[in-house]
C-alpha positions as CSV (number, residue, x, y, z in Angstrom):
1,M,52.2,133.7,99.1
2,K,54.9,134.6,96.5
3,T,52.5,137.1,95.0
4,R,52.0,138.8,98.3
5,L,55.7,138.9,99.0
6,L,56.4,140.4,95.5
7,I,53.8,143.1,96.1
8,A,55.2,143.9,99.5
9,A,58.7,144.1,98.0
10,L,57.5,146.5,95.3
11,L,55.8,148.7,97.9
12,V,59.0,148.9,100.0
13,A,61.0,149.7,96.9
14,A,58.6,152.4,95.6
15,P,59.5,156.0,96.5
16,L,57.3,157.5,99.1
17,P,55.0,160.3,97.8
18,V,55.9,163.8,98.7
19,F,53.2,165.9,100.1
20,A,52.9,169.7,100.3
21,Q,53.6,171.1,103.7
22,D,51.5,173.7,105.6
23,F,53.9,176.4,106.8
24,A,54.3,180.0,107.6
25,V,57.3,182.3,107.3
26,T,57.0,185.2,109.8
27,N,58.9,188.4,110.7
28,A,60.5,188.6,107.3
29,T,60.7,191.3,104.6
30,V,58.1,190.2,102.1
31,A,58.3,190.9,98.4
32,T,55.2,189.5,96.7
33,G,56.5,189.9,93.1
34,D,53.5,192.0,92.0
35,G,55.7,195.1,91.3
36,G,55.1,196.7,94.6
37,A,57.7,197.7,97.3
38,P,58.8,195.1,99.8
39,V,56.9,195.0,103.2
40,E,58.9,194.7,106.4
41,H,57.9,192.4,109.3
42,G,55.6,190.4,107.0
43,T,54.2,186.9,106.9
44,V,53.6,184.3,104.2
45,V,51.2,181.4,104.8
46,V,51.1,178.3,102.6
47,R,48.5,175.5,103.0
48,G,47.8,172.6,100.7
49,G,50.6,173.7,98.3
50,K,49.0,177.1,97.7
51,V,49.6,180.6,99.1
52,V,46.9,181.6,101.5
53,A,48.1,185.0,102.5
54,A,51.1,187.3,102.3
55,G,52.0,190.7,103.7
56,A,51.8,192.6,106.9
57,G,49.3,191.8,109.7
58,V,48.7,188.2,108.4
59,A,47.6,185.8,111.1
60,V,49.3,182.5,111.4
61,P,46.9,179.5,111.7
62,A,47.3,177.4,114.8
63,G,49.3,174.2,114.6
64,I,51.3,174.8,111.4
65,L,55.0,174.9,111.0
66,T,56.4,178.4,111.6
67,V,59.7,179.5,110.2
68,D,61.2,182.6,111.8
69,G,62.3,185.0,109.0
70,T,63.9,187.6,111.2
71,G,66.6,189.4,109.2
72,K,65.6,187.5,106.0
73,W,63.6,188.1,102.9
74,V,60.8,185.9,101.6
75,T,59.7,186.0,97.9
76,P,58.0,183.9,95.3
77,G,60.2,181.6,93.3
78,L,62.0,183.0,90.3
79,F,60.5,182.4,86.8
80,S,63.2,182.1,84.2
81,A,61.9,182.8,80.7
82,V,63.4,181.2,77.5
83,T,66.1,178.9,78.9
84,D,67.8,175.6,77.9
85,L,67.2,174.0,81.3
86,G,66.9,170.2,81.0
87,L,68.1,170.1,77.4
88,V,71.8,170.0,78.0
89,D,74.2,168.4,80.4
90,V,77.6,169.3,79.0
91,D,77.4,172.0,76.4
92,G,80.5,170.8,74.5
93,V,79.4,167.1,74.4
94,D,77.0,166.6,71.5
95,D,75.6,163.4,72.9
96,S,74.3,165.2,76.0
97,N,73.1,168.3,74.1
98,D,69.5,168.3,72.8
99,T,69.2,172.1,72.3
100,S,69.1,171.9,68.5
101,A,68.5,169.5,65.6
102,N,70.7,170.7,62.7
103,K,69.9,167.7,60.4
104,S,66.3,167.0,61.2
105,P,63.7,167.1,58.4
106,F,61.3,168.7,60.9
107,N,61.5,172.2,62.4
108,A,58.2,173.7,63.7
109,A,57.0,170.3,64.8
110,L,60.0,169.7,67.1
111,D,58.8,169.4,70.7
112,V,61.4,169.7,73.6
113,A,59.2,167.8,76.1
114,P,60.5,164.3,75.5
115,A,64.1,165.4,75.9
116,L,63.7,167.2,79.2
117,N,65.9,165.7,81.9
118,P,64.9,166.4,85.5
119,S,68.2,165.0,86.7
120,S,70.3,167.6,84.9
121,E,72.7,169.3,87.2
122,H,71.6,172.6,85.7
123,I,68.2,172.1,87.2
124,A,69.6,171.5,90.7
125,V,72.0,174.5,90.4
126,S,69.1,176.8,89.3
127,R,66.8,175.6,92.0
128,E,69.6,176.2,94.5
129,G,69.6,179.8,93.2
130,G,65.9,180.3,93.9
131,V,64.5,179.4,90.4
132,T,61.3,177.4,90.7
133,R,59.7,177.6,87.2
134,A,61.0,178.2,83.7
135,S,60.1,178.2,80.0
136,V,62.4,176.0,77.9
137,A,63.1,176.7,74.2
138,A,65.3,174.9,71.7
139,F,67.9,176.6,69.5
140,N,67.5,176.9,65.8
141,G,69.0,174.1,63.7
142,G,68.7,174.6,60.0
143,S,65.5,176.6,59.9
144,I,64.0,179.8,61.1
145,F,61.8,177.6,63.3
146,A,63.3,176.1,66.4
147,G,60.2,174.2,67.4
148,Q,57.8,174.1,70.4
149,G,58.9,175.1,73.9
150,A,57.6,174.0,77.3
151,V,57.0,175.3,80.8
152,I,58.6,173.3,83.6
153,D,58.9,173.3,87.4
154,L,62.3,172.7,89.0
155,G,61.1,170.4,91.8
156,A,63.3,167.5,92.9
157,D,61.1,164.9,91.3
158,A,60.5,163.4,87.8
159,A,57.3,165.3,87.1
160,M,58.8,168.5,85.8
161,L,56.6,169.1,82.7
162,M,53.9,171.6,83.4
163,R,52.8,172.6,79.9
164,P,54.1,170.9,76.7
165,R,54.0,172.8,73.4
166,A,53.6,176.0,75.3
167,F,54.9,178.2,72.4
168,Q,56.5,178.2,69.0
169,Y,59.9,179.8,68.5
170,V,61.0,181.5,65.3
171,E,64.2,183.4,64.6
172,L,64.3,186.5,62.4
173,G,66.7,189.4,62.1
174,E,70.3,188.6,61.1
175,A,70.2,185.0,62.5
176,G,66.9,184.3,60.7
177,A,68.4,185.7,57.5
178,R,71.2,183.2,57.7
179,F,68.9,180.3,58.3
180,A,66.5,181.3,55.4
181,G,69.2,181.7,52.7
182,G,71.0,184.9,53.3
183,S,68.6,187.8,53.7
184,R,65.8,189.2,55.8
185,V,63.7,189.1,52.7
186,A,64.1,185.3,52.5
187,A,63.4,184.9,56.3
188,H,60.1,186.9,56.1
189,T,59.1,185.1,52.9
190,A,59.7,181.7,54.6
191,L,57.7,182.7,57.6
192,R,54.7,184.0,55.7
193,N,54.7,181.0,53.4
194,A,54.9,178.7,56.4
195,L,52.0,180.4,58.1
196,R,49.9,180.3,54.9
197,E,50.6,176.6,54.5
198,A,49.6,176.0,58.1
199,R,46.3,177.8,57.5
200,E,45.6,175.7,54.5
201,A,46.5,172.5,56.3
202,A,44.3,173.3,59.2
203,A,41.3,173.9,56.9
204,L,41.7,170.5,55.2
205,A,39.5,167.5,56.2
206,P,41.3,164.7,58.1
207,G,43.2,162.6,55.6
208,A,42.8,165.0,52.7
209,Q,45.7,165.6,50.4
210,R,47.6,168.9,50.5
211,Q,48.7,170.8,47.4
212,G,51.8,169.5,45.6
213,D,53.9,172.7,45.9
214,V,54.1,172.7,49.7
215,L,57.5,173.2,51.4
216,L,56.6,172.2,55.0
217,T,56.1,168.7,56.2
218,R,52.6,167.8,57.3
219,A,53.8,167.7,60.9
220,D,55.4,171.2,60.7
221,A,52.3,172.6,59.1
222,L,49.9,171.2,61.7
223,A,52.1,172.4,64.5
224,L,52.0,176.0,63.1
225,A,48.2,175.8,62.7
226,K,48.0,176.4,66.5
227,V,50.0,179.6,65.9
228,I,47.6,180.8,63.2
229,D,44.5,180.4,65.4
230,G,46.3,182.1,68.4
231,S,46.1,179.0,70.7
232,Q,49.9,178.8,70.8
233,P,52.1,182.0,71.3
234,L,54.7,182.7,68.7
235,Y,58.0,183.8,70.2
236,V,60.0,185.8,67.7
237,G,63.7,186.4,68.1
238,V,64.4,189.9,66.7
239,E,66.7,192.8,67.7
240,R,66.6,195.9,65.6
241,A,63.8,198.5,65.5
242,A,63.0,198.0,61.8
243,D,62.7,194.2,62.3
244,I,60.4,194.7,65.3
245,R,58.1,196.8,63.1
246,S,58.1,194.1,60.4
247,V,57.1,191.5,63.1
248,L,54.3,193.7,64.4
249,A,53.0,194.1,60.9
250,L,52.4,190.3,60.6
251,K,49.2,190.8,62.5
252,S,47.6,192.6,59.6
253,E,47.6,189.4,57.6
254,F,47.4,187.0,60.6
255,P,45.3,188.9,63.1
256,K,45.1,186.1,65.7
257,L,48.9,185.8,66.2
258,D,49.8,185.9,69.9
259,L,53.2,187.5,69.5
260,V,56.1,187.7,72.1
261,L,59.3,189.5,71.1
262,V,62.5,187.9,72.3
263,G,65.7,190.0,72.4
264,A,64.4,193.4,71.2
265,T,67.7,195.1,71.9
266,E,66.5,198.2,70.0
267,G,63.0,197.9,71.5
268,W,63.3,201.2,73.2
269,L,63.3,203.0,69.9
270,V,59.8,201.6,69.1
271,G,58.5,201.2,72.6
272,A,55.3,203.1,71.9
273,E,54.5,200.8,68.9
274,I,55.2,197.6,70.8
275,A,53.0,198.9,73.7
276,A,50.2,199.8,71.2
277,A,50.3,196.3,69.7
278,R,50.1,194.9,73.3
279,V,53.1,192.6,72.5
280,P,55.2,191.6,75.5
281,V,59.0,191.4,75.4
282,I,61.5,189.0,76.9
283,T,65.1,190.4,76.9
284,M,68.5,190.3,78.6
285,P,69.4,193.7,80.1
286,M,73.2,193.2,79.7
287,R,72.9,193.4,75.9
288,D,74.2,196.9,76.1
289,L,77.0,196.9,73.5
290,P,76.6,197.1,69.7
291,A,77.9,193.6,69.0
292,A,76.2,193.4,65.6
293,F,74.6,195.8,63.1
294,E,71.1,195.0,64.4
295,T,72.1,196.1,67.9
296,L,73.7,199.4,67.1
297,A,71.3,201.2,69.5
298,A,72.0,198.8,72.4
299,T,71.7,200.4,75.9
300,M,71.2,199.2,79.4
301,S,68.3,201.6,79.6
302,N,66.4,199.5,77.0
303,V,64.2,197.7,79.6
304,G,63.5,200.9,81.6
305,R,62.6,202.8,78.5
306,M,60.3,200.1,77.2
307,K,58.6,199.8,80.6
308,K,58.1,203.6,80.6
309,A,56.5,203.4,77.2
310,G,54.0,200.8,78.6
311,V,55.6,197.6,77.3
312,K,55.3,194.4,79.5
313,V,59.0,193.4,79.8
314,A,60.5,190.3,81.4
315,I,64.1,189.5,82.0
316,G,65.1,186.1,80.5
317,M,67.1,184.5,77.7
318,F,69.2,182.5,80.2
319,A,71.2,179.8,78.4
320,G,74.8,178.6,78.3
321,M,77.0,180.8,80.5
322,D,74.1,183.1,81.3
323,Q,72.6,180.8,84.0
324,P,69.0,181.4,85.3
325,R,70.3,181.9,88.8
326,Y,71.9,185.1,87.7
327,A,68.5,186.7,87.1
328,P,68.6,188.7,90.4
329,Q,71.9,190.2,89.4
330,Q,70.4,191.4,86.1
331,A,67.3,192.8,87.9
332,G,69.6,194.5,90.5
333,N,71.5,196.2,87.7
334,L,68.2,197.8,86.5
335,V,67.6,199.2,90.0
336,A,71.2,200.6,90.1
337,L,70.5,202.4,86.8
338,T,68.0,204.7,88.6
339,K,70.9,206.3,90.4
340,I,72.8,207.1,87.2
341,P,72.0,210.5,85.7
342,G,70.5,210.1,82.2
343,A,69.8,206.4,82.6
344,T,66.4,204.8,82.9
345,G,66.0,201.8,85.2
346,L,63.3,200.2,87.3
347,T,62.2,200.5,90.9
348,W,63.0,197.5,93.1
349,G,59.5,196.1,92.8
350,E,59.4,196.5,89.1
351,A,62.8,194.8,88.7
352,F,61.9,191.9,90.9
353,A,58.5,191.5,89.0
354,A,60.6,191.2,85.8
355,I,62.0,187.9,87.0
356,T,58.9,186.6,88.7
357,S,55.4,187.6,87.9
358,V,55.9,189.2,84.5
359,P,57.6,186.1,82.8
360,A,54.9,184.0,84.5
361,Q,52.2,186.2,82.9
362,I,53.8,186.0,79.5
363,S,53.9,182.2,79.8
364,G,50.2,182.1,80.6
365,F,50.4,181.7,84.4
366,G,49.5,185.2,85.5
367,G,48.4,185.2,89.2
368,K,49.4,181.5,89.6
369,L,53.2,181.6,89.5
370,G,55.8,184.2,90.3
371,V,53.7,185.9,92.9
372,L,52.8,185.6,96.6
373,A,49.0,186.0,96.3
374,P,46.0,183.9,97.5
375,G,45.6,180.9,95.3
376,A,49.0,181.1,93.7
377,A,51.4,178.1,93.8
378,G,53.3,177.7,97.0
379,D,56.6,178.5,95.4
380,V,58.4,180.3,98.2
381,V,62.1,181.3,98.6
382,L,63.6,182.5,101.9
383,W,66.7,184.6,101.3
384,D,69.4,185.6,103.8
385,G,69.2,189.2,102.5
386,D,67.9,191.4,99.7
387,P,67.6,188.9,96.7
388,L,68.8,191.6,94.3
389,E,72.1,192.0,96.1
390,L,75.0,189.9,95.0
391,S,75.8,188.8,98.5
392,S,72.4,187.3,99.2
393,A,71.4,183.6,98.6
394,P,68.4,181.3,99.2
395,V,68.4,179.4,102.5
396,E,65.1,177.6,101.9
397,V,63.1,176.9,98.8
398,W,59.6,175.4,98.5
399,I,57.9,174.4,95.3
400,D,54.1,173.8,95.5
401,G,54.6,173.8,99.2
402,V,57.2,171.0,99.1
403,K,60.5,171.8,100.7
404,Q,63.3,171.3,98.2
405,P,66.9,170.1,98.6
406,L,69.5,172.9,98.1
407,A,72.4,170.7,96.9
408,S,74.0,170.3,93.5
409,H,77.3,169.0,92.1
410,Q,78.7,172.5,92.5
411,S,77.8,172.8,96.1
412,R,79.1,169.3,96.9
413,L,82.4,170.2,95.2
414,R,82.5,173.5,97.2
415,A,82.0,171.6,100.4
416,R,84.6,169.0,99.5
417,Y,87.4,171.5,98.7
418,N,86.5,174.3,101.1
419,D,88.2,172.6,104.1
420,L,90.5,170.2,102.2
421,D,93.3,168.9,104.3
422,E,96.5,169.8,102.3
423,T,98.9,168.1,104.7
424,Y,99.8,165.1,102.4
425,L,99.3,166.8,99.0
426,P,102.2,167.5,96.7
427,K,103.3,171.2,96.6
428,A,101.8,171.6,93.1
429,Y,98.3,171.0,94.6
430,V,98.6,173.5,97.4
431,W,97.7,177.1,96.7
């Protein structure tokens, strides 16, 4: 009897499973995220957590929930590339900050997955802004290697980890020079030595002893072995044109490297070479001022010029004050550039793809995330207007077909103080 009562109590206490909802959004302006222009009076249908159809002339199956999107826009969820989401609560409080490990004896072996916190307020704030998926990377500690990043979803549940050890991050350029001992020569020597050690470690039989002159720990070497064979992408933080050329040259010695450039402020100067190497880029458009010697050729036309040269470019690098929910603003800036004489921007469809389908492709989820296409995840955002306009905001968000709460600590504070009764407050509190 006691056992049955205990089981019953546990069943009552256990959270109810959340199931995907079949639904359709009708009469909305549909942006599928594939780079094409938005379609007016379109429909999106989601069943079983997957997109069934999206566009004009789509029939709505009988009996499913229908959301009237008149006057609104419907899009795939935003995919934010190279973020610190889930790794930090308060940036200035070290105990809540897992973005870097300055004193760790490990570097390449570091894996962000165990530290990810689905209850972080940054997750809720980003989800409220239409972000449904993200890639998460740590910051460098005392090495050019920051460790292994992950791909996550931003659903309001504990199961946020989609793909652990999704990529390895290494920092070169001026920052890499500082980590390696003071020069780019040292950084490239450290990188090549690490990759060679990884290749040797991967070739050893299990339990076999490594050579005595190794610099990497066994864990770091084995982590980098996945980079050597191309099964784990290598994200390389680099800015100036000369450094980009040096990174591309790595493939002559390590031909299986799956490279992704992060930053590439001067990428437009070597756009043709990047395109020829078929290496994608993740960058931040607003890096438009020469804040360092390696960014002297900075320009807001960087993304547009690389795209024109044939480079696959995603907007990302959202960390700290650059929050992932600001991605539509960055994309909108690139659309505005098309109206400025002499500047090179993107079309609306290209700019929106740079924050949805393109970062998803770079992360290994092409056709599955960041796009409204048959078989793609049911990540759908309903906006009250053009998502690339500052005045627009999400009104509904679904992830894998599950409707998400649009509330965060920020929105609760806004609601609390928006209509605050000031009758009994001291004059110093009234403004």
